[in-house]
Structure formats: structure tokens, C-alpha cells
N, C-alpha and C positions, 0 to 999 in steps of 0.2 A: 508622504508616499504618493506616487502617481499610480492610479489604477486605470488600466486600459478600459475602453468602453464596455467590452465583453471579455472577461478574463477570469482565470482561476484565482482562488484565494488560498491562503496558507493551509486551510483544512484540506483542500484538494492535494496540495503538495505533501502534507503529512501522510495521507492515505496512500499516495503513489509510492513514496519512499519506503513505507513499511512493507507494502506488497513486493516492491523490488528487492528489498533486503532479504525477505523470506525466499523469493524466487532464486536469487543468487546463491543463497545458502544451500538450497537443495541441489542446485547445479554443482556446487562444491562437493556435495555428498555423492555425486556421480549419478544423480537421478535425471530422468528425462522430464523437463519442465516446459509447460506451455503457459505463458503469462499473457493474459488478455486485459486490455484496458480500452478506454474510448470515451465517447460522448453520447448522451441521450439527447436527441435533437427534435423530438416531436412534442405536441401538446399545447394546451391553452396558454401556458406561460410564454412559450416561444412565439406562438401565434400573435399574442398581444404585444410582446416586445418588438417583433418585426414590424407590426403595424405602426407602433409608436415611432419607430425609426424610419418609417416610410419605405420599407424594403420588402421584397418578396421573401417569404420565410426560408426558402432554400438558399438564397443569396446571403441572408442573415446568418444562417448556421455555418455556411461555408467560410464566412469571415470569423465567426466565433471559434471554430475548431482549430484554427491556426494558432491561437494563443495557448490552447491546451497542449498541442503538440510541441510548441516552443517551451512550455514549462517542463515537459518530460525530458526534452533535450537538455535544458539548463540544469536539471537535477540528475542527469545521467541515469534516467530510468530506461532499462533495457527490456522492452516487451517483445512478444512474438507476433502480436497483432494489435493494431489500433482500430477498433471497430466503431463505426458510426451507425446509429440506428436508421439512418437514411440509406445505408448500403443496400444494393439490390438483393443480395442473397439473404439479408435479414428481413427485408420486406416479404420475400417469398416464404420464409420460415414462419413468420407471424401469420400470414394468410393460411398456410397449410395447417398449423396447429389450431387456429381458431375454427377452421372448417372441421378438423378432426373432432374437436370437443363438441361442436354443434351436431355432427353426425351421430355421436354416441349418446346424445341427449343431455349433455352436461351444460349446454348453453341454450337458453330459452328467451323468448321475447316477453317483455313486461313493461312496467312504467316505474321510473325512479323518481322519488321525491325525497329530498334531504339536503343536508349541508355539504358544500363542496368548497375546499380551499384551492384557489387557482395557483397560489404560490408553491405549495408542495404537491398540488394536483392529486389530492386525496379526499375521499368521501368520509365524512364523520357522522356518527350518531350524536344525539343530543347529549348523552352522558360522556362522550369523548371530549366535548368542548370544555374549555377552562374559562369560566366567567363569560361564556357565550362566544369565546374566541378559539381560533385554531391553536392547539396546544404547542405547536412549533413556532408559528409566525406571529402569534399574539394579535391576529387580526380577525375581524368578524368574517366568517365564511359566507359564501353566496348560497341562497336557497335555490335549488335546482329541481325542476319538475318537468320531465320529458320522457318520451318513449325510449326504452333502453333494452339491450340484450343483457341478460344476467348469466353469470357463471355459478354453477351449483357448488360453491365453496363449502357450504355447510355439510355437504356429503363427505368431505375429507377431514372433518374435525378430529376424529379419533386417530387417524393416521398421522396428522400433523402433531398432535399432542404426544403421541408415542415417540416420534422422532425428536421432539424438543426435550424429552426427558432422558434421552440417551446421553451418556458421558461425552463431553466435548462437542456436543451438537452446536453449542454457542460458546465462544470464548470472548471475554471472561465469563465463567458460568453464572455469575450473579445477574447477567442480563436476561437470562432465560425466564426467570420468575415472572417478570412483568408481562411477558408475552403469553406465558402459560395461563396466568390469571385472567388475562383478557379473553383468551380463546375459550377457557372453561366457562365464562359467562355466556358463551354461545357464539359460534361462528356463523355469520350471516352470509347469504348469497351476495355476490359482488356484481355491481353494475360494470359491464365491460365494453360499453359503447356509448358514444355521444352523437347527437345529431347537429349540434351547433359548433363543433370543432372540426374544421376541414383539414387542419394541418396535423394529420395522423394517417395511419395506414388504414385503408378502407376495409370494412367487413366484406369478405369475399362474395357473399351471397345476398347482400343488401346494400346497394349503392348509397342509400340515404344515411347509413351509419358508418362511423369511424371508430376504430378500436381505442379503448381506454389506454392512455399513455403508459400507465404502469405495467400493463400486460406486455406491451411491445418492448418496454425498457428492459424488463426482466429476461425476456427471451433472448436478449443479445448474447447471454452467456452460452447458450446451446448453439446459437448460430456460429459464434466465434470458435466453438469447439468442433464444428463440422457436422452439425445435425443433418442427417439425411445422406451423409457420405460414409465411406468405409473407414475413415479415420476417427469417427466420432467415439466409438467404444474404446479407442486407445487413449483418448484424452478425458472423456467424461466418465464418472462424475468428478466434479471439482473437489479438490482437497480443501481449498479456502475461498471464501468470499470476503473481501475486505470492504467494510461499509461503515458509515457513520450511524450513531444511535437513533437518529430521527427516521431512518428507513429500515429499521430492524423488522417491524411489522410486515412491511412489503416483502422483505427477503425471507420471511418464514411463513406466516399464515397464507399470504397470497401465492408466493413463489412455490412453496412445497405443494400446495393444492393443485396448482396448474401442472406441475411436473407429474404428480401422481395421476391426474386425469389424462395426461398425454402419454402415460406409461413410460416415463423417463426417470432413471434413478435420481434420488435426491443427493444434493451435495453433502460432503462429509462434515464440513464445519463452516459456520458463519462467524467471522472474526470482526468484532465490533470495537472500533477505536473510539476515543473520546473527542471532545471539542478542543480546538486550539483557540485559546482566548488571547485578547490583546487589550490591555488596559482594564482587565477584570471582566470583560464580556466576550461572548462568542463572536468570532470574526464574521462579519456580514457586510456585504456591499450596501445593502439597503439601510443598515444602521450606521454606516460610516466607520465601522471598526475594521479596518483592513490593512494588510501588508501584502505587497506584491512579491510573490516568491521568485519571479523572474528577475526583478530588479535587485532583490537581496542576493540572489545567486551570482548575478553579474558583479556585484560589489565585493562579495566575500568568498566566492567559489562554491561550487556544488557540494564538495565534500565537507566543508565547514557547516553548511546548512543541514546536510544529511546527519552529520555527527550530532549536532545540537538537538535535532528533532528526535533522533533515536536514543540519545542518552538522557535528555532532559524530561521526556514525556513517557511515563509508564503506559504501555499499551493497554487500552481499555479505560484509562482514566483521562480526565481533562488535563490539559497542560497549557502553559503560558508561553508566549513568545515576546521577548523584548530584545532589541539589538544590543542593549547593554549586557544582558546575560549571555548572548551569543559571543560577544567580544571576550568576556571573562573566560568562557570555556575554550575559545581559540587560543588565547594567550597562555592560560594555565595548563591546559591538558594537551592541546595539539602542538603548540609551539614548545613549551617548557618540557613536557614529558616525551611525547612521541618524536617530535622534530629534533629535539636535543639528543635523544638516543640514537637516531639514525645518523645525525651529523657527527657525533663523537665517534661512533663505531667506524664509519667510512674513513674519517680523517685519520684515525689511529692505524687502520689497516694500510692506508696509503703511506703513512709515515714509518711504520715499524715492520711492514711486511711487503714492501715494494708494490703495493696496490693489489696484492693477490690474497685470496682467502688462505690463511695458513693451515697447515695440517694440525689437527688436534681432535679433542673429544669434548663434547658439551659437558659442562660442569653438572654433576649429579644433583647437587643441592639446588641449583638454578632450575633444573628440569622439573623438580618437584613443585616449583612455584606456579607452574602452568597446570590448571585444572581443566583439561579438555572435556572430560566427562560432564562436569558441571555446566560448561558452556553449551554443550550439545543438548543437555536436558532443558536448559533455560530457553534455547531456541525452539525446542519442541513445544514448549508451553507458551510461546510468543512473548516471553519476558525479555524483550529485545534490549531494554535499558540495562537489565541486570547482566545479560550476556556481554554487552559492550563494556560494562564496568569491570567484569571479570577479566576481559582481555586487557584492559588498561591497568588492572592490578598487576598483570605480568609485565607490562611495559615499565611500571614503577619498580618492579623487582629487578629488572635488567639495569635500570639506572642505578639502583642501590648496589647491584653487583659491581658496577664500574667503580663506584665510590669506595667500596670495601677492598677490591682487589688492586686498585690503582695501577693499571697495566703499564703506565708510563715509567713506573719504578721497577718493572720486571724485565726479564730477558729470556731468550731462548725458548725452550718448550713450555715453560710456565707462562710466559707472555702469550705465546701462540695459542695455548689452550683457552686463555681468557678471550682473546680476539675471535677465535673460532666459535666459542660459546655464544658470544654476542651476535655474530653474523648468522649463525644457525637459528638463534632465537628470532632475529628479524625476519628470516625466511618464513618461519611459522606465523609470526605476527601478521605478515603481509597476507597470508592465506586467510587467517581468521578475520582480518579487517576488510577483505574484499567485498563481502556482502554489505557492509556498512559504508565503506568509503573506497569504492573501486578505483578511483583515480589515484588516491594515495597509495594503495596497494601496488599499483602499476609502477609508481615512481620509486617505491622502496625496492622492488624487484630490479628495476633498471639500474639502480645504484649498486645492487648486489651482483648484477650481471647474470641473472637467472630468469626463468619463466615462472609464472604462477602455478602453484601446485593445487592439489585437492585436499580435502579434510583428511583423507587417508595418508597424506604425506606429512601430516603434523606429528611426525616422530623425529626425535632428535638424532643428530649425526648423519643426516641425509645430504647435507651440503657438501658439494665436491670441493676439495682443496685445490688451489691453483686457479680458481675462477677469478677473473679480473674484476675489480670493483671500479666504480666511476662516480666520483662526487658530482652532484648535479644541482647545486644551489640549496637554499634553505627550503625544507619541506613546508613549513608554515611560518610566515612572517608575523611578528607581533603586530597587533593593531593598536595604534596610538589613540 
């Protein structure tokens, strides 16, 4: 696999696809959705990488962001805003909130001495280290001793613990225990400025200091939601944060404390996905275990990648990616099951019903094979893989329905009823699949000659008879 010099890896792709799937699902439910994504562009790690590349940090991140935007496009991720932490409105929000916390006495000047990992840009105590190394990057952190502004994070320990103990504060719920135990050991005040990192947002009242990258990174969420504008209360608090397990501490202990200090409501849920592994280890450019999601999408199509990730990997657990496993799912499930169902249905309608949806009524036994309530519940719990499996269970039921009814042997109203049942089922399948595979849903609708509906339209017998169908090639070609 070729990896671009600065590029997203498959873990980024998985996180974006999960978030996009949930956002699309809620749009199908008729809800107003604001989906924010973007890039964190400040800090020691970027400053050093830019220097190593012989580039100005801003030029460096300008080149970097192109690849992340390209990945979103390749995977058909539909966001409402792509925020960069170098955006002017975000810089202002960071300065305003830092000043607000300082004015209320929650930020004070002191001296920091301790361990700091430049890779994850996180401060660690001695007991946080594993064999003297950063618990995430397995490298020895740097000993830092310098003047620093501190945020009174300890002041908000009880508030943070109370939030974390609420139902569904963290999904999956098992992730909350590790954070709760760590906070109960004692939440320490946080160093929130550096004097030797110039590539960050300046402290508004002290030009010698620059804001700690994790405080500026986390504040992107409220910037993107319109903090300081009349629209903010319409969007915030967030329903979901989709994050990896290595930054759960930052998105709970640190983030909740900052929000509480700034008198901003806390998000409803932090949703923690697992790692995507390759060859048995976590994907990492530094370790050489990488797959380029843009390259794979260009080779196999965005919907094949989305389907694989959402079906193969249980949300909250680690999952593996191999191209061999992707090919098996494309051939067996997308080509043989879904593609075959669409092709057989459209071909039979063209052959036996002059290319028009016949008049009929959906078969009652087939209707019972669709468990819409179960799918909805699974989506609410972010059990995306189970929801997708349930949809494909109905796809299989439709294929079995064809085999049992053998419509090519039927005539008249009996044949028309079978064809109508299949076409109406495909209409519903397209709605349900839209969150997972939007391009595929669109192609199914185009062949049915209809527009995409909402979840509320997932009732049988809503397909209008007489609608012209149009066969448009094979939905998924088998990969040799």
C-alpha cells in the first residue's frame, strides 16, 4: 500500500463512516442534524513534523488537510462543517474561553514539572506510565519543567464523576469504568500553556505563553456549533462525540471540566469505537501497519468499504481489516445477496410487467420478515453491525421469497402480487441502507424510478403502481 506523506489511516476512515452513518440515520428519522468533523492542526507534534519537512507549520497543515478532505469525499461522508483548529473563528473562541476561565479564577500561573509525550501531546504522572513509557505510544516521554498556567480541573472532579455515572454517558458502557477509577484516584489541575511551543494559539493576556493543544482541540466542537452566536443553543449540546479509545480521558475528564468551568452544557454521549487492526496490530504509520482508505475506496468503491467497516466491526470493539475479507463480503453479501435481488426484481418487472411496477399488495408473510423496531433499537444503541445484519436478513428473506414463489411460473394477479412485493421491499431496503451505503440506496431508487423516502415511509404498500423501472447495470460486480 502507498501512504501519502501526510494522510489519514483506516482508523480515521472507520470513525468518519460510523459518525456519518448515525448522522444519516437521524436525518432519515426526520431530525435536524449538524455533523461536524475536521482536523486538529496545532501543537508540538505538528511543529516538529513541519520543521523536519522544512516547511512553515501553516503551509504544512494546509497540505495535510487536503488528504483528510479527500478521504471524506472518497467515503461519501456528508458533513455540515469541516472545521480546522486554525480557523479564525476557532482561534477567537479559544482566546475568549481561556480569558473567561482566567477571569473567574479557574486558571492560575505556576510551574509544571512532569512527563510529557509529544506523540499524543499528553501530560502523564509517574503512575500513568507503563514500564516508564507512554501507555499509548510505548515511547519514553520527555521530562518537562517550565512556567505554566494551570486550569483548576480538580475543582470539577465531583461534577465529572456524576456525569460519567449517568446511563449512556459513554457508549459502550464498559469504557466508563476505567475513566471513573482514574478520576476517583484524584483529578489533578491541568497544565494548559507552554512556553516553548510557538505553533499554538497564544494565551490572550500573556504573549510568552501558548495554549495547550488539547484545550484548543476540544473547543473545536463548540466553535463548530456556533459558540457565541444565536444558533449555538439550537445545536449544542452534542448528542454524540465519536472518538478513539486513546483519547477518552481527554474527552471526559478534561473536556467536561472545561465545559463546566465555561458554563457550557455537557455533551450527552461520548461514543468510543475500537481500533482497526491490520496484520494483528493497530494501524499506525509510525509502525508501518497501514492501509490507505483513499486508495482502497478508489479500487473497490466507497459503499463496499463502508459496508465492510460497519458490518465487520462491532462498534466499541477492535476490528480487523484485510482486503481478502472485504472481497468475501462484497462477493457473498453485496453481489450475491443484494445485487442479485435488485437485478432479478427489475429484470422480471421489465419482462413480465412491461417495465412498470404492477398493481398489487405486499405479501403479508414477507412483511413480517422485516423487523423495523429491532433495527431502530439497534441503531439507538449504536450496534451498527447488528442493525446492518438485520437489514440483510430481510434481503435474504426476499431472495428466498423469489425462490419459493417462482414468479416466472405465475401469471396475472398472482404474478403481479409477487413482483409488487419485491419492488416495495426494495423501496424499503433502499431507505434502510441509505445510512450505511448512500450510493447504493440511490442506485436502487433510480432503478425503481422513485426518490428516497424517510424511516416513516418504511411501511409496505406505499409504492405507486405504474412507476417505470429502469435496469442500470449490475449493482455490485464480483471481485475475482
